[in-house]
C-alpha positions, 0 to 999 in steps of 0.5 A, a space after each residue: 450736943 456732940 458731933 461724932 463720926 465725921 467722914 467724907 467720900 467722893 461719888 463714883 464719878 468723882 464729881 461730888 464730895 459727901 460729908 456725913 456724921 452723927 450728932 449725939 445728945 448728951 444733955 438731959 432734955 430732948 433737942 429739936 430744931 437742929 441744923 448743921 453747917 458744914 464749911 469746906 476749907 482750903 489749905 489755909 483754912 479759908 471757907 471756899 463754900 458752905 452748906 447746911 443740913 437738917 439732921 434726921 431725926 430732928 428731935 433727939 432724946 437724951 442719949 439719942 443720936 441723929 445723922 446728917 449728910 451734905 454734898 459739895 462739888 468736888 473742888 480740888 482746892 478743898 482740903 478739910 471741913 469744919 462742922 458746927 451744930 446749931 440748936 434753935 
């Protein structure tokens, strides 16, 4: 599984941060029961908050992809994000 195209943006009222991206299955079998964990980090790399998302679609055939989207309160201490995909 490869994570690509990670972007982040703010809501129009600047209260919410959105983090979205894609997962690409580079394996030879379909994947299922996927979960993405996104950590919001401060300037020193410490986790400020964390959330999970279920990518859509959940079953990704070989060569296929899925998307994910998470939301965080817009905290000025957030400097970057760390994204991990888990397959159960």
